[in-house]
N, C-alpha and C positions, 0 to 999 in steps of 0.2 A: 285194311287191317287183317287181311286174310292170313298172313303168317302168324300174327298174334292170336288169332282165333283157332289156331291149330290146324288150319286147312292146308298149309304148305302150298304145294303146286296144284292142289286139287280144287282149282277154281278157274273160271274162264270169264272173259269179258264178252257179253252178249249185247251187241249193238252199243258197246261202250259202257255197259253196266256190269259190275262184278257180281257173279253168282257163284256161291260156294257149294261144292259137293260135300254133303254131310248126310246124317240120318238123325232120327229122333233121339236115340240114346246119346249120340255125340253132342247134339245141340243142347240137350238138357244137362249134360255134364258140364259144358261150357257155361251155361246160364247159372248153374248152381255154384260153380267156382267163382264166377264174377260176383254173384249175389252175396256169398259168404265173405268175400274179401271187400265188400261194399264199394265195388268199382262202378263207375258210371259208364254204362254201355247201352247201345241200342241194337235191336235185332229186327231185320226186315224180312218178311215173307214175300218174295217177289214173284209176280206173275207177268203175263204179257202187258197188262195195263200199267204196271209199275215200270217195266222196261221201256214201253213206248212213251210214257209221260217223261221219263228221264231222257229219252232220245230227243224229244222236242224242247226240253227245258234243261239246259246245261247246269243251272244252279241246283236243280233237283237231282240230277245225275251225280253231282258232287256229294249230296247228302247220302245217296245210296252207296256210293263207293267208300264213304267214310264210316259206314256201319261196322260194328264188330263182327256181325254175321249176316249174310244174305242167303236165305234158303231158297231152293227152287220150289216155289209154291204151286206152279202150274206144270202140267205134263209137257206143253211145248218147250218150256225151259229145260226140263229133264232130257227131252229128245235132243235139244240143241247141245247140252253138255256132252251127251254121248257122241254126237256127230263131231264135236270138237275135241274128242279124244279121251273124255272121262267116261269110259264104257260102262262102268258099274254105277253111274249116277242114279239116285232114287229121288222120289218126290218127298219133300218135307212141307206138307200142306199146312197153312197157317191155323185153321180151325183144329186140325189134329195135333199140331204142335202145342196149341193151347191146352188141350186135354192131357197130352203127355206131360206137360209141365205141371199141371194141377195135380196129377198123380204123384209126380216126383216131390212137389212141394208138400203134399199131404204126408208123405212118408218121411221127409227130411225136416219138416217144421219150418220151412221158409215162408214168412208172411207175404200175402198177396194183396194188391190193390187193383180195382177195376176202374178204368177211366174211359168214358165214351158212352155212346148209346143214348137212351132215354131213362128217366127214373123208373118207369114201369119195366122196361127191358132189363135194367140192372137188378131189380127186385126178383124177377123171374130167373135171371141168370145165376144170381147168388144162391137162390134156393136149389136150383138144378145142380150146381157144382158142389155145394156142401153135401147134398144128398148122394151124389155119385162118388164123391171122394171124402169119406169120413176122416175127420182130423184136419181138413183143409182150413187154414186160417185166412179168411178174407177180412182184412183189418180196416177196409174202407172202400167206398165206391163213390163216384161222382159223374154226373152227366152234364158236361158243359153246354152252353148255348151253341146252336148250330152256326150262328154268325161268328165272324172273327172276334177273338177276345182282345180286350184292351191289355196293355202291359200290366196294369194293376190286377186285373182278373187272372191273368196267367201266373203272376207271381203268387197270388192267393192260392191258386190251385196247387202250385208247387209246394207251398208251405204246408198245405193241408195233407198232401201226400207224404211229405217228410215227417210231419208230426204223427202220422199213423203208425210209423215203425215198419212200413212195408220194405221188403228187399227186392221185390219184382213188381212191376206195373204192367198189366195187360192193357194195351191201348187199342180201342176200337173206334177210331174216328174216320176210317176210310182213307184211301190214297187220293191225293198226296198229303192231305192234312195231317194224318198221324205221323208220317215220316218227318215232316217239317217240324211238328211239335216236339218229337223226340230229339231231333237235332238241336233245337233251341234249348232243351233241358240238359244236353250233354255237359257234364262237369258241374251242373247246377244241382242235380239230384244224384247222390251217391248210391245208385241202385241200377237194376237192369230194366230196360223198357222193351217190351215185345209188341210190335205192331201186328195185330191179328185180323185186321180188316173186317169182313162180314161175320166173323166167328161169333160175336155177341148176338147178332140177329139169328144165326143158325142155332146156337146152343140154348138160347132163351126160348126157342120154339116159335119166334115171330116170323121167320122166313124158312121155307123148306130147303133142304140141301138136295143137290142132284144125286141120283142113284150112283152107287159105287162103280157100276159098269160104265156109266157115262164118264165119270172121272177118269177111269183107267184108259179110255179111248180118247181123252182130251176133249170131250164134248160137254164139259160142265158149263162152258160159256153159252151153249145153245139152250140148256135147261134154264139158266139164269135169265137169258134174254126172253124166253117164253114166260117166265114168272114175273119179270119186271121190265117189260119192253120199253115203256116210256122213259125210264131212267137210264137204261143200259144200251139202247140201240146204237148210239153213237160210238160208245166204247168198243163194241164188238163188231159192228158192221163196217167201221172205218179203220180202227186200230188193227184188228186181226189180219185183214188182207195186206196192209202195209207192212206189218211185222213179218209175214211170210216172205214177201218180196225182199225186204232188207236182209233178213236172215239168210235167204238163198244166196244173195250176193256175198255176204260174209263167208258162208260155207264154201262158195266157189273160190274165193280168194285163199281161204285156208287150205283147200285141197290142192290148188295150183302151187302154192308155196311149199306144201309138203312134197309134191312131186319134184320140184326143182331142187329141194335139199337132198334128195336121194341120188 
């Protein structure tokens, strides 16, 4: 849906997953337009974990590529976009996109729903967001069980969100669960769903974020590995090296094709 999202040719397929070159203002403009038109859309903030999960799971890659917008959440994807010809690509980090949208929603009066996390986390998060963005309308929040939901439970959650009057849902279930959930709600919920990953944990204060200098150098993964080694070691110590090798092969093919076309 890259053309529909207004990205035109400013996207690339990285290991088979579409990543759109955008920025915070442009992304919020699209979200607001879709929300006000009550269109069913979902937005993915893609990092190496998302791309590698999609690489190993074709069904998940289809979910990624059918999103209305896929932002480059991690610096490795920003660098990949630049090396693939989008030289002015910038990072659109999920947790920062969440704050940018909350600021926009507070000013434009678009009601918001929070879905994911834990009850305690959502209480802290709601308090933090409404304090930071006066006028922000959080019309509901729900922390579903961590186990797979039954069809009846999922339908009840959707009905609850619909009844709240929300126009945008921030989804903090983690990859790939949140992307799969959003894809299943496509056309079921006439609103915009934004997958924000660990943003609920960060902005509620339950998990610390990496320093900005580490983010700028693409070292956020190292900080998160040190903070949560038992949960994240496999993601970073296996996925990251494989990503580098596969991306290197893709870039080699891209550059060879470019030389042949000259």
